[in-house]
Steps between C-alpha positions, in 0.01 A plus 500: 500500500490500877169541679664745747275794591629852454485734801518876486849652532595601851510874534694711747289388798575359844509154338808591302653699216389475138600185316828493304488410131649161593224434756239593237640247254487232772145579599307590182428325172183651361420765243641577157850360436596748229492878491636804677376548856534839669430635846550801721497527870499777763510501881282794583367711219716697458795316647786280393416274207627258241422362158580176318437308187577154375482378137445126468443260214359160590607542859857603414617844610635704206551826685412668834573828665397697808564827666398728783405855583537639854190726467228403252147366461370161408356625166841653406673171567239304296561742205882482538484119497307508173730759349812304591349176353394664171845661465658159488268347242612495136258700286380198309430284810164316519439460875243568764600741777309431826440764768292454813427875491170534315545875527817482291353257250190716451713817483693366201237288329196730544566850622841631382394545134224740600723685747760546223231639267397752769857616560565249779206617707221295657146628490508511882847639562868442448647164405687361806864395437474658157867459404489127576166454324633676190821291499306172540246595237775580248673169580173305461433667167852417386429128575178431304534123530510508884177450683462666840254314724390488859569204725354459848747571785589240756296215351789259480622582146865401525650773289272778627605400854862498382469857366347596835802350680734701276302820566494433876873432527557847649311385813738210573 
């Protein structure tokens, strides 16, 4: 393996537009090499946004997809990325789904069961993006062999950076 150091992905800054998926593959090598990696992005909050996911096994892309929304929020795009990824997984798949949104991971892994028991209400107020949370929670429950886990954003993980590039495509 090369000793090349990973650098954070360029964002939409004066130094240039976000990286393309091809640029990510040329620049990054680190992180898990198997799993499903998801990301959402938004310019302004709310504003135009995008989502993306990539499913890889041993560094080989099995499937990827992305999309956009002209008026959305970052959290909505993170949830949509996860929903679209889960929808493409066979029910009996054993795989780890990675999201760099700790809010989404905690929502599904820790909080949604209690909200469901309380009629989809939080103790402190309404559940934000309720329809997306309910959809994702149902999909996660329908895939009991899929593990949803958090991965740090922009730390040089090749496939998380790749999902970010897919989600940021609307900016290019």
